Residue frames as qw, qx, qy, qz and C-alpha x, y, z in Angstrom:
[[0.941, -0.120, -0.240, 0.207, -6.07, -6.98, -41.88],
 [0.519, 0.361, -0.283, 0.721, -3.07, -4.70, -41.53],
 [0.263, -0.592, 0.120, -0.752, -4.97, -2.40, -39.18],
 [0.871, -0.424, -0.112, -0.223, -6.02, -5.31, -36.93],
 [0.856, 0.044, -0.268, 0.440, -2.46, -6.56, -36.70],
 [0.242, 0.483, -0.230, 0.809, -1.25, -3.07, -35.78],
 [0.546, -0.580, 0.034, -0.604, -3.93, -2.74, -33.11],
 [0.942, -0.287, -0.172, 0.002, -3.15, -6.16, -31.60],
 [0.694, 0.197, -0.283, 0.632, 0.62, -5.37, -31.54],
 [0.046, -0.570, 0.166, -0.804, -0.09, -2.01, -29.85],
 [0.751, -0.513, -0.023, -0.415, -2.28, -3.65, -27.20],
 [0.936, -0.105, -0.234, 0.240, 0.31, -6.33, -26.59],
 [0.469, 0.386, -0.269, 0.748, 3.09, -3.73, -26.15],
 [0.335, -0.590, 0.109, -0.726, 0.91, -1.71, -23.76],
 [0.886, -0.390, -0.132, -0.214, 0.14, -4.81, -21.70],
 [0.849, 0.038, -0.269, 0.453, 3.81, -5.63, -21.41],
 [0.312, 0.411, -0.239, 0.823, 4.97, -2.16, -20.42],
 [0.401, -0.454, 0.192, -0.772, 2.23, -1.22, -17.91],
 [0.508, -0.147, -0.840, 0.126, 2.28, -3.82, -15.16],
 [0.463, -0.636, -0.091, -0.611, -0.43, -3.07, -12.62],
 [0.844, -0.337, -0.384, 0.162, 0.97, -5.57, -10.16],
 [0.502, 0.120, -0.294, 0.804, 3.81, -3.24, -9.26],
 [0.204, -0.446, -0.010, -0.871, 1.38, -0.38, -8.59],
 [0.764, -0.470, -0.263, -0.355, -0.86, -2.55, -6.42],
 [0.804, -0.118, -0.396, 0.427, 2.18, -3.90, -4.60],
 [0.270, 0.250, -0.241, 0.898, 3.40, -0.44, -3.81],
 [0.455, -0.503, -0.126, -0.724, -0.05, 0.55, -2.56],
 [0.853, -0.394, -0.332, -0.081, -0.18, -2.44, -0.23],
 [0.656, 0.035, -0.360, 0.663, 3.35, -1.74, 1.03],
 [0.009, -0.373, 0.133, -0.918, 2.40, 1.84, 1.85],
 [0.664, -0.462, -0.210, -0.548, -0.81, 0.65, 3.52],
 [0.852, -0.237, -0.416, 0.213, 1.06, -1.89, 5.55],
 [0.437, 0.173, -0.320, 0.823, 3.58, 0.72, 6.72],
 [0.282, -0.414, 0.032, -0.865, 0.82, 3.09, 7.74],
 [0.801, -0.392, -0.335, -0.305, -1.03, 0.27, 9.53],
 [0.748, -0.110, -0.440, 0.484, 2.05, -0.69, 11.53],
 [0.162, 0.279, -0.217, 0.921, 2.60, 2.98, 12.43],
 [0.511, -0.449, -0.145, -0.719, -1.03, 3.28, 13.55],
 [0.849, -0.318, -0.422, 0.005, -0.84, 0.10, 15.74],
 [0.588, 0.024, -0.386, 0.710, 2.37, 1.33, 17.37],
 [0.081, -0.356, 0.082, -0.927, 0.78, 4.74, 18.04],
 [0.687, -0.446, -0.273, -0.504, -2.29, 3.16, 19.62],
 [0.825, -0.222, -0.443, 0.272, -0.21, 0.88, 21.83],
 [0.376, 0.164, -0.295, 0.863, 1.93, 3.84, 22.95],
 [0.330, -0.438, -0.069, -0.833, -1.27, 5.83, 23.75],
 [0.811, -0.412, -0.351, -0.221, -2.70, 2.96, 25.80],
 [0.727, -0.094, -0.412, 0.542, 0.57, 2.55, 27.71],
 [0.123, 0.308, -0.157, 0.930, 0.68, 6.30, 28.35],
 [0.548, -0.474, -0.154, -0.672, -2.91, 6.33, 29.69],
 [0.860, -0.318, -0.397, 0.046, -2.30, 3.29, 31.92],
 [0.582, 0.038, -0.368, 0.724, 0.90, 4.82, 33.32],
 [0.115, -0.433, 0.055, -0.892, -0.98, 7.99, 34.12],
 [0.736, -0.463, -0.223, -0.442, -3.64, 6.08, 36.10],
 [0.898, -0.266, -0.280, 0.210, -1.15, 3.83, 37.94],
 [0.514, 0.348, -0.279, 0.733, 1.62, 6.42, 38.38],
 [0.402, -0.694, -0.509, 0.313, -0.30, 8.64, 40.77],
 [0.289, -0.458, -0.006, 0.841, 1.45, 11.81, 39.82]]
């Protein structure tokens, strides 16, 4: 009985200290930042290509 209580207490402490939501949130924030950077880069590339075709020089 004492061993079970110790194990349950240890599992409870581990669950409280390691929150996976923060890790997943940070991963999504990094992914969102990279996605925005990629979209801006693609838009700049398209604008550059269009300006080369229409610029004539």
